[in-house]
N, C-alpha and C positions, 0 to 999 in steps of 0.2 A: 498281247493275248497269244497263248501258245496254241498252234494248230494241232488238231488231232492227227496222230501218226500211228502207223502200224508197226513201227520199229520195236523190237524186243531185244534185250541183251543176248539171248539165245533163242534159236528156233524152238517151236513147241515140241519137237521130238527129243530135246535134250533138257536136262536140269542139272543143277549143282547141289551136291550134298556131301556129307562126311565120307571120306575115302579110307579104306583099309590100307592104302599105299602110303599116302601122305596128306595131311590136312583135308582140304576139300578137293573134289574131283568132278568131272563131267560124266553124267550117266544117261543112258538111252531110256526114253519113256515109251518107246515102242521098238519093235524089231527093225533093224536096219540091214538091208542086204549087202553082200560083198559088192564093192564098187560104188556104194552110196556116197554122195558128196555132202559132207556135213557143213561145209561153208568156209568162210574166210577166218583165219586165226590171227594173221598179221598183215599189215599194209606197209609197204616200203615208204619211208619218208626220211630223206637224208638230213633233215633238220634235227632229228632226234639222235642222241649220242650213240645208240646201238643201230640206228638206221631203220628201225621198224617200230610201228605203233602196234602194240599188242591189244587185240580185241578180247572180249570176255571168253570166247571159245579158246583162245590161245593162252589165257591166263590161268586156266584151271585144269588143263589136261596133264595127267601124270605120266611119268616114265614107266615103262615095263620092258623087260628083256624080250618078251614074246608079245608084242603089241597087237591090237586088233585094228589099228588104223595107221596111216602114214601121212606125212606132210608132203605137199607138192608145191614147188615154186612155179608160179604162173605169171604171165605178163599181161593177160587180159581177163576180164570178167564178162559174162554174157549180158548182165544188166548195166554195168558201169563202164564198159569199154576198156581202153588201155589203162591198166592199173597193175603195177608190180605188187604181188602179194603171195602169201602162203595160204593154201587151203588144205583141209583135212578130208581124207577119203578112207572108207572102210576097206581093209584088205581081207576081211572075212566077215561073215555074218555076225552082227552084234545083236544080242537078244535084249529084250526089255529088262531094265534094272542093271544091266552090265555096265561097268565103268569103261569109258573111252580111254584108250592108252595109245601112246606112240613111243618110239625109241629115241631118246635124247642122245645127241652127240655133241662134241666140241668142235668149233671152227669149221663149219661146213657151208655156211651161207655167205659167201663173199666177204669173209672176215669181219662180221659184226663183233661188237665187244660184250654182248650179253653172256651171262654165266652158262646157260644151256641153250641148245638149239635143237630144232627138229630134224630128224633124218629125212632127207628128200630123195634118197637113192636106194630104197629098199628093194 
């Protein structure tokens, strides 16, 4: 029997829909202030070829040269404790209906082998 859980692929302030940038994207369902923590996009796990497990938030964020969010490399999480991961934070106010974007770069996160990475030093 499966126990009832409150887990959702994305928090209720985000949704996935068609993007004008590329394929699908992540969009705000309410206004998000500058500095708002959108959550974890990747979790480090050396058993994976690229060294990270990509979560739904990390799988649908599109690149933009003038992003509204940034990725931050972190070693701990308030709820889960010691956990090497990447989280997404708003670098300016994101309004309802606006697509969440970050600036992709190559070879920035301790040399993983994935095609694109998130900029962590904006």
